[in-house]
N, C-alpha and C positions, 0 to 999 in steps of 0.2 A: 063171836062178839069180842070186841077189843075193850081195853080199859076205858077208852073214850066213849063206849056205848054205841059204836057204829058197826052194823052188820055189812060186810063187804058185798054179799050177794044182794042186799037191799039197795045199796048204792048203785051197783051195776044194773039192776033191774030198773031202777028209777031213771038212770041215764038213758037207757034204751027207750023207755016210755017217752022221755022228753026229746029224744033224738031218733025219730023213726028211720032215718037214713042209716043208722047203725044196724046192719043186718047180722053182723057177727061181732065178736069181742076182739077189737084190734089190740095191738101191743100196748098202746098207751093206757088202755083200761086195765090190763094186767099189771102194769106198773102202779096204777092208782090203787088196785086191790092190795098189792104188796105194802104200799105205804099206809093204807088204812089198817092192815093187820098189825103193822109195827107201831101203830098209834102215832104216826108222824104227820097226820093230816087232820086239821081242825075243821069244824063246820065253816068258820069264817074263810079259811083258805079255799075250801071246796066251793063255796058260793061265788067266789070271785071269778070263776073261770069263764062263764058266759052270762050275758044279760038275760034276765027273765027265764033262766033255765036252772036255777038253783033248786036243790032237792031238800025239802024241809025234813031234816033228820035230827032227832033229839040227841045231843051230845053233852058231855061234860066239858068244862073249860080245859083246853089244851095247855100244856106247860109253855108252848111256844107263843100262844096268843097272837097269832098273825106274823110270827117271825120264826126263823130257823136257826138253830145253833150250829156253828161251825167249830169243829174240833181239831186240835193239833194231833196229827196221827201218831206221833211218838209218845205223847203223854196222855192223850184223850182228854185234855183240858179244853174247856170252851174258850176260844180265842176271839170270837166275834158272833154277832147276831145279825142275820140277814132279814130285812123286812120283806114280806111277801106282797108283791104289787097287787092291788085290787084292780078290778076291771075299770073302775072310774079313773084310777091313776094311770092305767094303761092307755085309756082314751086321751087323757091329758097329755101324755108323752107323744102320742101320734099327732094330736092337734098342734103341739108345740113344734114338731118337726115340719108339719105342713105349713105353718105360718112362717117359719124361718126360711123355707126353701126359696121363695121368689127373690128375696134380697140376697141370699147366699149364692144363688145361681148367677145373679148379675154382678157379683163381686169379681173383680178382675182375677184371672188365674194366677197372676204374679203375686197378688195379695194373699191368696190362699196358699200359694207355694211358700211364701215367707213364714206363715204360721207353722208349716211343716218343718222348716229349717229350725225354728225356735223349739218346736216340739221334740225333735230329735236331740237337740242340745239338752233339754230338760230330762229326757230319758237317760242320757249318759250321766247326767249329774246325780240322778236318783237310782241308778242301776242296782246299787247295793240294797237299797230299801225295797225295790221290787223283788229282787232275788230272795231276800229274807222273808218277805211275805209269802212268796211261792213255796219256800221250804216249810214254813210253818203250816200253811193251809193245805198244801198238796203233797208234801212229803219228799220232794226231790232234794238231792244234795245241793249245797250252795253253788258248786261249780256248774252242775246241770241246770240249776235255775237261772244262773247268769247267761248260760247258752240259750235258754228259752227266750230271754229278753233280747239278746244280741241278734238272734235270727229274726225276731220280729222287727228289730230296729233297721234291718236291711230293707224291709218293705217301706218303712218311713223314709229312708234315704232315697229309695226309688221314687216315692211320691214327690220328693223335692224337685224332681225333674219334670213335673207334670206339664209345664209350659210347652215343652217340646213334644211330649207324648200326646197332648190333646190337639196337635195340629191336624187339620184336615188335608184333603187332597183335591187337586183340580187338574183336569186333563182337557185342554182346549181342542176342539175339532176331533173328538174321538171317532166320529164318523161325519159324513157330510152335513155341515151345519149344526152339529150337536156337540155341546160341551158337557162333560160330566164332572161332578164334584161330590165330595163327601164331607160332612160336618159331624163332629163329635159333640153331643149335647148331654147334659145331666139328665138322669132318669126321673128323679124326684126323691121320695122317701124310701130309703133302703133299710133292711133289717138283717141282723145276724145272730145266730144262736151258737154259743161256745160250748165245747165239751170239757171234760174234767182234766184231760191229760196235758194240755198245753195252755196254761192260764194267760200267758202273755203273747205267745206266737199267734194264736188264732185271732184274738181281737185285733192285733196289729196287721194281720193279713187282710182284715175286713175294712175297718172304718177309715184308716188314713188315706187309702187310695180313693175310696168312695167320696169322702168329704172334700178332698182336694180336687176331684173332678166336678164339684159343684152340687153334689147330692147332700141331703141330710140323712141322719142314721139313727136307728134304734138298736141298741145292743142288749142282748140278754146273756150275761155270763152264767157259767155253771153255778148253781146255788151252793155247791160245796166249797168253792174257792173263788169268790167274786172279788177278792181284795185287789188283785193285780189290775183288773178292769177298772175298778174305782180309782186306783192311783193314776192310771193312764188318763182317765177322764179328767181328773183334777189337773194333771199336767197340761192336757190339751186346753183346758180353760185358762190356765196360767199363760199358755203360749199365745192367747188372744182369740181363741175360738168363740164365736158369738153364741149367745143363749139359743137353745133350741136346735142347734146343728147336730149335736151329739147327745142322745138321751139313753139312759140305762134303766132297765126294768129287771126285777127279780121274781123268780117263781119256779114252779115245778113244770112238768111236761105239759100240763093243761094250758099254761101261759104260752108255751111254745106253739101250741095249735093256733092261737090268735095271731102270732107273728107269721 
């Protein structure tokens, strides 16, 4: 029994009852059990993971109240609070990405490319701000944090050449009376889940190429250091990225299952 009044075994048993397909206890449930024992999971957070599958467990109000404190590793001071995305908010993010996809897909690749040119310019402008945020939230030295951003910036620069990279191929008369061709088309709504160790590199590995190709994107940064992803999303918006093309959600491993 934790201070929040939650019995881990009760939660795991209830999860299996609501999810008959869970024949054994997978790793994400062990992670859930650990978070419950530490008192880091509130009933509100737990209920948001699946529709109509929440487990009615009596709990006291958690200190987080639907949010997670992020600490500076050097001083253990709270530097930010991360709101935990509910299932309704998650559905709204997916809906926004779906609605934005048709118009974004039909946006000329040169227009999307120009946004990436502006985006990389803004990243260079705010590289010190990004590095400082990574140092505070993740614990890297400033020099290492700047390298984190610069390596991700290389991918943005690569995306700036998407007009050439998206060109298809055509082979006339590949055999008697047959021509062959290949067309590169956007897939639709894409998603990415980021780990703790590289707060800037991993997001920049994912969404710049995806959105420049004409896809929309849902990004879930690590809940322990989401600041870099939020700054990058702000810069992408400043660069001219339309609403709904890039969406960010926050949460634990249970939210990752939805993605």
